[in-house]
C-alpha positions as CSV (number, residue, x, y, z in Angstrom):
1,M,-20.0,-274.1,-18.1
2,T,-16.5,-274.5,-19.9
3,E,-13.5,-273.2,-18.3
4,L,-11.4,-270.9,-20.1
5,P,-7.6,-271.5,-20.4
6,V,-5.2,-269.1,-18.3
7,I,-3.1,-266.9,-20.9
8,N,0.2,-266.3,-19.6
9,W,1.5,-264.4,-22.5
10,A,0.2,-262.4,-25.5
11,R,1.6,-261.4,-28.7
12,G,1.7,-257.4,-28.7
13,E,1.1,-255.6,-31.9
14,K,3.6,-252.5,-31.9
15,F,6.8,-254.5,-31.6
16,G,5.7,-258.0,-31.9
17,L,6.8,-259.4,-28.6
18,D,5.0,-261.7,-26.3
19,L,3.9,-259.5,-23.4
20,P,3.2,-260.7,-19.8
21,A,-0.6,-261.1,-19.2
22,H,-0.5,-260.6,-15.6
23,I,2.0,-259.9,-12.7
24,E,3.3,-263.3,-12.2
25,S,4.0,-263.8,-15.7
26,L,6.1,-260.4,-15.6
27,R,7.9,-261.8,-12.5
28,D,8.6,-264.9,-14.5
29,G,9.9,-263.1,-17.5
30,G,12.2,-261.2,-15.3
31,P,15.1,-259.2,-16.4
32,T,15.3,-261.0,-19.7
33,F,11.8,-259.8,-20.7
34,L,12.4,-256.5,-19.4
35,T,15.8,-256.0,-21.2
36,Q,14.3,-257.0,-24.4
37,A,11.0,-254.8,-24.0
38,F,13.0,-251.8,-23.0
39,R,15.4,-252.2,-26.0
40,E,12.7,-252.7,-28.5
41,S,10.9,-249.6,-27.3
42,G,14.0,-247.3,-27.5
43,V,14.3,-246.6,-23.7
44,L,17.3,-249.0,-23.1
45,W,20.5,-248.7,-25.4
46,P,22.0,-252.2,-26.7
47,D,25.0,-252.0,-24.3
48,N,23.0,-251.7,-21.0
49,S,20.5,-254.4,-19.6
50,V,18.0,-254.9,-16.7
51,T,19.9,-257.1,-14.0
52,Q,17.3,-257.4,-11.5
53,I,13.7,-256.8,-10.5
54,S,14.3,-255.3,-7.1
55,S,10.5,-255.2,-6.4
56,L,7.3,-255.9,-8.0
57,D,4.1,-255.1,-5.8
58,Q,0.6,-255.6,-7.1
59,M,-1.6,-252.6,-6.1
60,K,-5.2,-253.2,-5.3
61,L,-7.0,-250.4,-7.0
62,G,-10.2,-250.4,-9.1
63,G,-10.6,-250.3,-13.0
64,T,-9.7,-253.3,-15.5
65,G,-6.4,-255.0,-15.5
66,S,-3.8,-255.6,-12.8
67,K,-1.5,-252.7,-11.7
68,A,1.8,-252.8,-9.8
69,L,4.8,-250.7,-8.8
70,L,7.9,-252.1,-10.4
71,S,11.4,-251.5,-9.4
72,V,14.6,-252.6,-11.5
73,T,18.3,-252.4,-11.5
74,Y,20.3,-251.9,-14.7
75,E,23.7,-253.1,-15.4
76,R,24.7,-249.2,-16.0
77,D,23.0,-246.2,-14.2
78,V,22.0,-243.6,-16.8
79,P,20.7,-240.4,-16.1
80,G,16.9,-240.0,-16.9
81,L,16.5,-244.2,-17.0
82,S,13.8,-244.8,-14.4
83,Q,14.1,-247.5,-11.9
84,N,10.8,-247.2,-10.3
85,L,8.0,-247.9,-12.8
86,F,4.2,-248.0,-12.9
87,V,2.9,-251.1,-14.7
């Protein structure tokens, strides 16, 4: 039986960004990846950034794909900008 390689990042279609394929890749990408992704999607202005992943806890729920609760901090707090996210 042939072993398949582990894919850590995969190119997304909408924004052309490399996206984390699992929780550890998201953790490794850290604030740099999240800042870029949030800016590209339009939810984060160019003058703000993600400064820290406060927590990233994988959820053990059914269905396909990994799920996690992600908490982040920003350089500047902006009303309506979520710090606690489901990924």
